[in-house]
N, C-alpha and C positions, 0 to 999 in steps of 0.2 A: 418402391414408395409411391403412392397414390398423387396425384396433381394437386389435391386438397391438402394433404400431408405436408408438401414441399412448399406449399403456399405460406401455411402456419408456420413452418421451419422459417421458410424466408424470413418471415415476421418478426419471429424471435431474433435472427441474426440482426434485421435492420434496427430492433430496439437495442441492443446491446451496442451497435456501429454509432446511434445517435448520442447514447452514454460516453461513448469513448471520445466521440468528438467533442463533446462539450467539457468531458474531463481534460481533455489536451487543452483548450481553449481557456478553460480556468486556470488550467496549469501553469501557463504564461504569466498569470498575473500574481500566483502564487507557487514559486517554482521550489520553496522550500517543503512545501507539502507534496506538489508535484500528482501527474494524472495518474500514476496507480493507484494512488491513496483516493483520489476523489471519484475515479471511476466506481471504487467499491462503494464508496459511501453515498454516491448517488442510487447505484443499484439497492442498497438497504433502506435507503428511504422508500424509494417506489415499490421494493418487496413488501414492505409494512405498510405503506399509505393505501397500495392498492394491491391487494393480495389475491383478489380475483384474476386479476392480468396477468401477474408475474407468476401466479402459479398455475398457469394452464400448460399442463402436461404437454398440448399438441405443440405448443412454440420450440418445445426440446433446447430450453436454455442449457441445461447442465450438458447436453451434449456439443452445444454450442461451445461452452466454455471449455470443456476438456481439448476439442479437436483444434480452437484457438491457441490454446495455450502451449498444445503439441507442437503446431505449426510455428509458433513464435519462437519456441526454444531452438527448433530446428533453423531456422533463420538466421537467430543469434548465432550459432554454430558456423554459418557461414562467413560471420566476419571476424572469427577468432582463429589463433595460431594452434592446430594440434600440439604443439609443443608445449603451449602455454596450459592446454587441458591436462595435458597428462604429467604436468609438472604440479599443478594446484590440486588434481584429482588424486594422485599417490600422497602426496605430500599433508593430504587432509586425514588419511587413512587412520592413522594412530590415535589423532583427536577424535575421529567418527567411531573407534572400538570402546576410548572412554567413555562417551556420552550416549552412547547405546547401552552400554554394561549401567551404566548410573540408570538410565532413564526403566529398564526393563526390572532392575533389582527392585527399585523402589516401585514401581507400578505392582509386581507380584507380591511384594511385603507388605506394603502399605493397605494395598488393595484387601491381603486379607484381613489384616487387623480391623479394618472397616467391615466386613463381613461382605464383601462384592465375590461373585460368583467369580469362579479362577478363568472361564472363560472371556469375560469382560476384563478383567485383568489383564488377561493376555492382550485383548485387542486393542485396549487404550495405552498399553505398553508399546507395542510394535507401532501403532499410529503415532503415537507421541515421539518414539526415537528415529522411525524412518520416513516415512513419507504420507501420514494421515490416511484418507480414505483410499486410496490403492492398496496401502500395506494392509489395512484393515482387510478388503474384499481379497487380498491375495491369501492371508491367513485364515479366514472365516469357516473355509470350506476343509480346511485341515484339521481344524480342531473342533468341527461341528457345531460353530455357535448358533444359536436360537436368532431368530430374525429381531425380536427387542433388543439383544445385547449387541448385534451390528447396529441396529439404528441408532442405542443411546451413544455407542462407542463413535461412530462418526458425527454426531450432532455435538459431544463434548469438544473431540478434537478440532470441528469445524470452528466452536466459537472461541477457542483459545485462536485458532487462524485469525479471526478478526481482530481479537486482542493486540496480538502481535505485530499486524501490520499497522496500527495505529500508535503502538508504545516503542517500539524498537528503534524506530530511527532516531527519536528522542532520546531515549536511553543511551543510543548511540554517539549521538553528540555530546548527551550531560558526561558519560564517561572517558571522553576524548579519543574516543577508537578512532584509527585509521581506516583507510577504504578498504585495505586488505584485512585488516584485524574484524571490522564490522561483518566485511562480507562471509569470511569465516564463522564468524560468529550466528549470524542470520540462516547460514548454510547449513551450520550443524543443527539450532538450537529453533527453529521455527517450525512446524509441521509439514503443511502440504507447499508443494510446488509453487502453485498459484499466489501463495502468502510470502513464500520466501522472495519471489520474484518482485512480488509488490513493495515489501520491506526493503529489498536490495537495492531497488533501483531509487527509491524516496530517498536513500541514503546520498549515494552518487552513483553515476555511470559503473566506474570502475567498480564498488563495492557490488552493484549491481549483477556483474558479469561473474564475480569471485563467487557470490553467493550462489549463482546459478550452476557454475561446475560442481560446486563442492556438495550443494544438492541431490544433482544427476547420479555424482558417486554414492552419496548415499542410498539414492534410490535401489541401485545395483545390489545393495544389501539386503534386499528383498529375498534376493534366493538364498543366500547360504542360511537365512534365520528361517523361512520356510521350511527347507531341509530340515534344519534342526528340530524344528517343533512337528514336522511332521515323523520324525524319528521318535522324538522321545515320548509323545503322546501313548503309544500303545503300551510303552513301561508305565510309564505315570497314571495312566489312565485308561485300564484295561476294558473298560466297557466302550471306550469310544475307538478301538484298534481296526473297528471295520469301516471303510468309506466307500462312498459310490465312485468316487474318481481317483484314480493312481494318485501316487504322490509325484512322479516323473511329470505327469500333465500337469499338476498345480504349478510346479517349478517353471515350467513350460510358459503355461499363460501370464504367469507372474513378469515374464522379461519384456520389460517395456521396448516397444519396437523404436519409438520415437528417439530413444538414446542411441541407438546404432545410426540413425539417420542423423542426428546431431552431429557424432564424431564423424562421419562421411561428409557433411557439408564443412566443415571444421578442417578435414583434408584434401577439400575441394581448393578451399581457400589458402591452405599451404602450400599447395602445388600451382598457386596463381591462376586459378580457372575463373576466379571473381573478379581479378584485376583492379580496375579501380572502383567496383562497384560494390565494395567491402562495405564502405560506409552507408552507402543506399539500403545495402541488405540489413544491416544493423538496423537502423530506422524503420524501415517495414517490419521487423521483427518485434519491434518495441511496441509498434502502433497494434500489431495483431494481439500480443501481450495485454493491451489496455481493452480490446475490446473483451478478451478470455475475462479479466478480473470485473468487468462489468457484468459478467453472467455470474460471476462468483456472488458479486454483490446482491443481485437479484433472486439468489437463493437463500438469503439471510433473513428467514422467518423468526422472530425472537420468540413467539409460541414453542419454537420446536424446542430453544434452549431449555425454557421453562420446565418442559415434559422431561429432562432428560433426568431430573432429579438431582438431589445436595451431593450424594456420598459420591458418584461417578464423577462430578466436576471437581470434587476437591481432588479426587485421584489423580485428574488429568492436571489442576494447578499444581500440584505437590510434583509429580512426576515432571512437567514440563519447568519446573522451576529447577529440578534437579538436573536436568539437561542444559538449560541455558546457564547455570552456575559453575556444573564441571566443565562446560567451554571456555568460558571466561577464566576459568581456575589454571586452566592448562594453559592456556594461551598467554596469562601472566607470569608462570611459572617458566615456562618456555621463549620469554620475553617476543613472542608471535604479534602483539600486538602494536 
């Protein structure tokens, strides 16, 4: 990386840090909203008021957001007990199976009735049910999706990320959900990791922790789904049988390394290596996440949402509703709320 590129990237990071600092300060006055939501809101306002600045690719805002989010999650792991992660993660698998099936079936069937191409149906379905842009990026080469399909799908998922961040905490309080119940709901029903973190911690510290663990468990399910699509495509769509990259390599690249680091950090804390610093590590993780969420907000350009068109947005909305409703229904039936 050249010196100039490093300077530009540093300026992008500085912008995110200043927004995060303002969000943390404002969050002390409106704790019910919290720094995560305020950081996203400030970022969105700047992105749309000064698009020429926020949209500068040389600032590498997207890369900064991804790196800070992963770093924040790893730091959060350093304050958790490994037994808690295993218990929450394994306990959420049956519910994740139901929500994923509901979302994918809805996306594929409703999308067909709306006349949406099968590739976009698959991308919106997996992006909504698994983990937003990461899942879309992992599946796209498997089904040989077109560039416009990928762009529209990511835009649709990002739009509902923004909606979820600002509506889920209020809905959770309105429904009288417990910290655990809301954490599970957000972890299963909100699309992207950044939105899950924002919504979860906006509700409460305990809800944010639960939501993050459930979401990371959900993210690992990219692997079996990419495998399933990769094996099914040659039979269902014979013209798509060939691909430039092997299925094994796609699955390997879909494995998020930061999840492994998250578990290792938790193992270190469980072994007592963090000592009395676990709380400071947790606070550091939350601050880094606020920086990441500021970067997410800076990428919220409204004109991109308009360009996605109405049918993909309708499909994304109904699929998202199916996932959220099935999560609440199962939790209600099992009295997990």
